[in-house]
N, C-alpha and C positions, 0 to 999 in steps of 0.2 A: 492208807497212804496210797494215793492214785499214782500211776505211772506218768512220768512228764513226756515221753515221747514214746513212738512205735518200736524203737530200738531196745528201750528199757522194758517194755512190757514183753518182747520175745526173748530177751534174755532171761527175765522172771520166769517165763514159762517153760525155758530149757532147764533152768537150775531146779524148778519144782518137779520135773520129770525125773531127773538125777536124784533128787532127795527121796522121791518115791520109789526109786528103784527101775523105773521105766526105760531110763537111758544111763550110760556109762559116765560117771564122773570124769574119766580120762578123755571123754571126747567133747567135753565142755571148752568153751574159748573163755578169755580172761574175765570178762564182765560176769558172766554166768557162773564161772568157777567161784570166784569170790562171793558172789550173792549165795551161792549153794552152801558155802562154808558160814557165812556170817549171819544169814537170816533164817527165822524159823519157817515152818511150813505154812503156818498161817499168813505171815507177812508176805511170802512168795506168792500164795494164793490171791491175795488183795492186788498186788501188783500186776499178775498175769490176768487177773479179771477185768481190768480197766478197759473201758471201750476204746477203741482206736480212732473213731470218728473225730476229727478235729485235731487230732495230735499231730505234731511235727514229725517227720522221719527221725530226726536226732535231736536232743534238747540243745537249747542254744548254750554257748560257753559261757562260764562265768568270769566276769572281768574283776580285776583285782582292784 
């Protein structure tokens, strides 16, 4: 599952670092913190490894 935006890719990288013990969980922000809790290390690796070229900075909002 590739990241949809640069922001999502960066958040996954931060969550992955915390899951591996390279960063403190207490230093994570909202999106990274929830990713760290709810996703496996493998899922986070897939998101974090997504190429950034051509990705928007933020994913477009979903319309109801």
